[in-house]
Legacy VTK file of the C-alpha trace (Angstrom):
# vtk DataFile Version 3.0
C-alpha trace
ASCII
DATASET POLYDATA
POINTS 339 float
-0.021 -0.013 0.304
1.106 3.577 -0.987
2.227 6.116 2.161
2.869 8.265 0.476
0.168 10.995 -0.291
-1.116 11.841 -3.738
1.371 14.690 -5.626
-0.198 17.896 -5.207
-1.745 19.707 -8.217
0.463 22.607 -8.057
4.339 21.956 -7.455
5.576 23.170 -4.089
7.633 26.233 -4.714
8.612 27.241 -0.776
9.323 25.904 2.434
5.481 25.839 3.735
4.156 23.802 0.671
7.587 21.089 0.878
6.372 21.011 4.686
2.672 20.021 3.615
3.771 17.382 0.803
5.313 15.512 3.676
3.275 16.226 6.131
1.075 12.999 6.311
4.578 11.115 6.445
6.203 13.548 9.469
3.254 12.830 11.616
4.111 9.134 11.642
7.797 9.661 11.969
6.980 12.013 15.063
4.659 9.174 16.416
7.373 6.887 16.087
10.307 9.479 17.689
8.064 9.731 20.801
7.460 6.017 21.084
10.882 4.985 20.381
12.254 7.776 22.876
10.370 6.469 26.346
12.165 4.589 28.606
11.604 3.308 31.892
14.601 5.890 33.268
12.892 8.619 34.250
15.546 11.554 32.851
16.225 9.931 29.683
12.208 10.526 29.202
12.690 14.265 30.458
15.349 15.370 28.716
13.770 13.302 25.215
10.183 15.400 25.910
12.656 18.798 26.055
14.424 17.976 22.985
10.937 17.048 21.441
9.297 20.113 22.945
11.998 22.377 21.302
10.717 21.719 17.292
13.321 22.299 14.906
12.072 21.656 11.009
12.961 17.951 11.435
14.840 18.645 7.978
17.012 15.592 7.764
14.120 13.060 7.819
11.631 15.315 5.908
14.657 15.125 3.452
14.293 11.188 3.678
10.696 11.260 3.017
10.922 13.834 0.027
13.809 11.492 -1.066
11.878 8.325 -0.911
8.656 9.818 -2.418
11.212 11.469 -5.818
12.123 7.544 -6.036
9.066 6.349 -6.238
9.047 4.314 -3.148
5.570 3.010 -1.874
6.237 1.069 1.195
6.564 2.409 4.985
10.375 1.339 5.733
11.017 5.366 5.450
8.842 6.218 7.977
11.490 4.363 10.292
14.398 5.454 8.773
13.493 8.937 9.112
13.317 8.353 12.745
16.969 6.583 12.732
18.516 10.190 11.055
16.546 12.078 13.308
17.859 9.915 16.225
21.229 10.258 15.130
21.240 13.681 14.421
19.792 14.586 17.644
22.392 12.685 19.523
24.993 14.523 17.735
23.364 17.976 18.847
23.682 16.836 22.067
27.136 15.975 22.256
27.831 19.492 20.334
26.704 21.269 23.248
28.244 19.900 25.678
31.720 20.501 23.513
30.871 24.022 23.264
29.323 24.710 26.498
26.119 25.928 24.337
23.399 27.178 26.591
20.809 28.054 23.945
19.385 26.165 20.680
16.335 26.861 18.748
15.588 29.376 21.617
15.958 26.973 24.501
17.896 26.184 26.829
20.463 23.492 25.890
19.690 20.280 27.770
23.452 20.872 28.910
22.420 23.783 30.433
19.352 22.294 32.201
20.869 18.642 33.459
24.039 19.043 32.967
26.762 17.481 30.821
27.204 14.037 32.082
22.961 13.571 31.052
23.301 14.894 27.703
26.513 13.216 26.947
24.220 9.587 28.260
21.293 10.447 26.968
23.022 11.400 23.577
24.442 7.774 23.617
20.936 6.343 24.086
19.912 8.291 21.169
22.764 6.694 19.171
22.217 3.062 20.092
18.223 2.775 20.022
18.800 4.257 16.239
20.840 1.422 15.905
18.197 -0.714 17.466
15.903 0.274 14.615
18.274 -0.135 11.972
18.290 -3.669 12.899
14.815 -4.186 12.767
14.757 -3.196 9.251
17.471 -6.174 8.222
18.624 -4.619 5.372
22.957 -4.532 5.206
23.378 -1.837 2.760
21.160 0.232 4.419
23.053 -0.506 7.952
26.192 -0.417 6.162
25.260 3.369 4.899
24.272 4.227 8.348
27.266 2.828 10.203
29.481 4.469 7.977
28.267 7.871 8.519
27.725 7.987 11.925
31.611 7.131 11.795
32.331 9.834 10.212
30.030 12.186 11.719
32.458 11.505 14.767
35.001 11.883 12.762
34.187 15.637 11.788
33.606 16.215 15.017
36.977 15.718 16.278
38.615 17.349 13.062
36.899 20.526 14.246
37.583 20.187 17.744
41.364 20.452 15.930
40.525 23.388 14.231
38.969 25.587 17.066
41.376 28.500 17.993
43.670 27.748 14.595
43.757 31.180 12.589
45.380 29.046 9.582
42.846 26.947 8.651
41.380 27.596 4.815
38.316 27.223 3.092
39.270 23.489 2.066
39.990 22.635 5.589
36.651 24.159 6.583
35.117 21.977 3.720
36.204 19.205 5.213
34.797 19.162 8.220
31.274 20.668 7.008
31.181 18.125 4.735
31.485 15.062 7.610
29.433 16.982 10.358
26.751 17.788 8.175
26.514 16.967 4.818
27.400 13.329 5.359
24.026 12.799 6.924
22.331 14.922 4.417
23.632 12.626 1.629
22.452 9.453 3.493
18.778 11.110 3.705
18.588 10.985 0.267
20.864 8.092 -1.226
18.392 5.666 1.515
15.118 7.287 -0.535
17.058 6.365 -3.910
17.437 3.002 -2.430
14.218 2.102 -1.391
12.795 2.973 -3.643
14.766 0.954 -6.100
15.774 3.443 -8.379
19.215 2.992 -11.127
22.274 3.109 -9.513
23.511 6.162 -11.202
19.819 8.337 -9.869
20.663 7.397 -6.204
23.832 8.496 -6.338
22.436 11.577 -7.744
20.131 11.639 -4.916
23.922 11.499 -2.693
25.143 14.451 -4.542
22.241 15.974 -4.105
21.899 15.782 -0.628
25.647 16.269 0.004
25.701 19.859 -1.760
22.356 20.634 -0.186
24.491 20.007 2.936
27.570 22.051 2.310
24.816 24.799 1.347
22.917 24.896 4.541
26.052 24.577 7.037
27.497 27.601 5.256
24.441 28.935 4.700
24.264 28.520 8.877
27.707 29.942 9.442
26.828 33.072 7.844
24.220 33.629 10.075
25.773 33.827 13.064
27.332 37.300 11.551
24.037 38.931 9.914
20.992 37.449 12.174
19.779 37.666 15.520
18.627 35.619 18.426
15.273 35.489 17.790
15.648 34.267 14.219
19.000 32.066 15.412
18.082 30.167 17.994
21.086 30.707 19.374
23.534 33.519 20.713
24.656 35.663 18.379
28.509 35.522 18.304
28.451 31.851 19.373
31.063 30.778 16.696
33.443 33.506 17.177
33.339 33.137 20.887
34.135 29.496 20.782
37.104 30.383 18.415
35.308 28.705 15.308
36.752 29.418 12.145
33.838 29.288 9.382
33.699 30.802 6.364
32.788 34.222 6.974
36.010 35.005 9.070
38.323 32.807 6.619
37.392 34.940 4.163
37.704 38.303 5.969
41.091 36.892 7.043
42.162 36.488 3.636
40.774 39.587 2.030
42.553 41.430 4.892
46.248 40.112 5.475
46.286 40.780 1.646
45.773 44.049 1.853
48.783 46.070 3.763
46.143 48.956 4.612
44.372 46.363 6.877
46.934 44.809 8.789
45.100 45.571 12.233
42.118 44.438 11.229
43.994 41.320 10.357
45.105 41.061 13.542
42.050 41.494 15.288
40.534 38.898 13.214
43.564 36.710 14.469
43.297 37.273 17.770
39.379 36.774 17.693
40.090 32.671 16.622
42.882 32.229 18.476
41.344 33.624 21.579
38.250 33.359 21.014
35.462 35.898 23.483
32.782 38.255 22.699
35.246 41.387 23.664
35.375 43.175 20.478
32.109 41.241 18.634
31.070 44.540 17.266
34.389 45.883 15.582
34.898 41.895 14.430
31.653 41.890 12.779
32.519 45.295 11.510
35.696 43.977 10.177
34.030 41.109 8.379
30.941 42.929 6.929
34.130 45.406 5.349
35.768 42.636 3.713
33.065 41.511 1.558
33.390 38.172 3.040
29.420 38.087 4.147
28.940 38.367 0.139
31.515 36.063 -0.439
30.080 33.484 1.817
26.134 33.548 0.908
27.854 33.416 -3.056
29.539 30.476 -1.618
26.553 28.315 -0.462
24.450 29.124 -3.080
26.618 27.679 -5.075
26.427 24.307 -3.446
22.712 24.702 -3.633
22.586 25.316 -7.218
25.229 22.359 -7.585
22.264 20.198 -5.373
19.517 21.039 -7.587
21.561 20.291 -11.133
21.527 16.727 -9.485
18.018 16.255 -9.391
17.869 16.268 -13.194
18.948 12.795 -13.386
15.350 11.830 -11.391
12.188 11.343 -13.093
9.827 14.736 -12.475
7.654 14.596 -9.901
6.589 16.785 -7.161
8.863 15.488 -4.951
12.176 15.873 -6.870
10.531 20.190 -6.643
10.373 19.944 -3.332
13.935 18.903 -3.612
14.772 21.969 -5.669
13.135 24.376 -3.502
14.757 23.260 -0.167
17.821 23.833 -1.898
16.495 27.163 -2.547
15.036 27.450 0.947
18.157 26.460 2.994
20.533 29.614 1.305
17.466 32.083 1.180
17.577 32.476 4.903
20.564 34.655 4.955
19.847 37.588 2.729
LINES 1 340
339 0 1 2 3 4 5 6 7 8 9 10 11 12 13 14 15 16 17 18 19 20 21 22 23 24 25 26 27 28 29 30 31 32 33 34 35 36 37 38 39 40 41 42 43 44 45 46 47 48 49 50 51 52 53 54 55 56 57 58 59 60 61 62 63 64 65 66 67 68 69 70 71 72 73 74 75 76 77 78 79 80 81 82 83 84 85 86 87 88 89 90 91 92 93 94 95 96 97 98 99 100 101 102 103 104 105 106 107 108 109 110 111 112 113 114 115 116 117 118 119 120 121 122 123 124 125 126 127 128 129 130 131 132 133 134 135 136 137 138 139 140 141 142 143 144 145 146 147 148 149 150 151 152 153 154 155 156 157 158 159 160 161 162 163 164 165 166 167 168 169 170 171 172 173 174 175 176 177 178 179 180 181 182 183 184 185 186 187 188 189 190 191 192 193 194 195 196 197 198 199 200 201 202 203 204 205 206 207 208 209 210 211 212 213 214 215 216 217 218 219 220 221 222 223 224 225 226 227 228 229 230 231 232 233 234 235 236 237 238 239 240 241 242 243 244 245 246 247 248 249 250 251 252 253 254 255 256 257 258 259 260 261 262 263 264 265 266 267 268 269 270 271 272 273 274 275 276 277 278 279 280 281 282 283 284 285 286 287 288 289 290 291 292 293 294 295 296 297 298 299 300 301 302 303 304 305 306 307 308 309 310 311 312 313 314 315 316 317 318 319 320 321 322 323 324 325 326 327 328 329 330 331 332 333 334 335 336 337 338
């Protein structure tokens, strides 16, 4: 029986329409998440309820649902796989917030701010193990291999990012290597698995994976840009958090490149290097002004758009459908959040 809703009369062109297309399946995904998060350990339930209540767009599981639709899938396994993907993502968020010492996510207090680091790490481990329980139930070695490889790569990305903190010599290639592992690889797995469920030819499965990878790049680059052009209500975290943590994200990397190449901006270059190497928000306004003056924001946005365009190009290999249009609309949405 086909669990996918029928295509709407007109193709989805904005995020609200995309969510509407996936809504029926996402309700089932959310119900499964709630069911499989339950535990007889009270603290796990408390933190799990906090995570669910914090909202979020559920972008990664929605990507999987839409990719399965674009692949013409007519079963129910995409619901369980979407939950697996969300569990993996949420567990990384719990661990990230501990490592970054964050106290705000999606406009709400983080779990580590409320219950402490130990509880957050352990519940993150619970979510990882729960995701693997769900994987085993699918009983598909190819799917399990992709997800096992993905979680391992994400862990490598976390360590790589940790090594880059405070390093003002990180270049664009090193930055992209981190976001490929930390962000893009899970997007790619989500879309690739949709193609596998739908039984697409290998070339189309690879196209879906390429779409997910490029979308992941675009989304994370745009997210890093938001740290310098948004506000706390929009961003859902403290402005300047990346700078405070000494994270050399692309706006900082581009600004540093531009100021170091101009002898007249030697003082700005030194301020940017100091901000990366020492973190802190003492000079936030001056640093943001230097980034804006350098043209780094526009250059970062252009980089995100290039990856979003590459994601859309990959979709040309798929048969036309409103699900394919929805995936294209998500690529546009990923970069429209910035300027």
